Structure formats: structure tokens, C-alpha cells
C-alpha positions, 0 to 999 in steps of 0.5 A: 144435455138434450140435443137441442141443435139436432131437434131445432134442425129437424123441426124446421125441416119437418114442419116445412115438408108436406104431409104425405105419410100413410100410417105404418110408413117407416121414416129414416133419420140419419145421424152421426155419433158426435162427441157430446153423445158419447160416454167415456168409452167413446160410444153412445150409451144406453140413455143417449139411445133413448134421447135420440129415439125421441127425435125419431118420434118427433119426425114421425108425428110431424110427417103424419101432420099431427104436430098442430093437433098436439099443440092445439089439444095439448096432447103428449106422445107417451111411450108405454114401453120400449124393447131395445136390442143392442146389436153393436156399439155406435162409436164416435163419429160413426154415421147411423140410421134410425127407423121409426114407424107407428106400431099402434095408437091408443085413445086416452080417456080424460080424467083419472077416476 
């Protein structure tokens, strides 16, 4: 299940904030590992990490004032690749922070040949 409640809260908060971000500025999203995020071993599994990272990307785009252009131009934020190093498990009810920042931006060509 996608974390719709977290997404809704983040969307309301971020879309009301003024755009003051500079490219390369890191943004921190604080969360807590809830039971619906955890697997039978009672920690966040690999797939849920990636879903929660989507929330960080949304926060990043909203903070840079890009959401209106995304909706208007029907753009999509695509991750070309991800490298994840799992240092330790995040157990249920443990608070954690996720930091997101732009590493690069690419222009896409319209059409596919």
C-alpha cells in the first residue's frame, strides 16, 4: 500500500511553503517507521525504502517550485538509477531522517525516433 496519508500531509505542507530553495540544497524529511511500513521481521524492507524515497523526491520538487510546471507540462520525475547502501535496519516505531538533493538534471528529447 502506497503511503497516501503521508503523501497528502507532505503535499499540503510543501505546496503552502514559499519557494526559496537553491539547486543543490539538501532537504530533510523526518519520519517514523510505522507498522504498515514494516515486514514480518518488524523492520522496513527494501521495497518500502524506495517508496519512502518517492516522498523525498516530491518534497524536493515542491520546494524548488517545480510542481506547477510538472502538472502543466505533464512532466514525470524519472529516476535513471539508484544506488542504495543499507547500513542498518530501521525497526518499527524508530524515527529516521531522509535527506534528498538534486545530483543532476537532464533535458529529455520529445519523441522516440
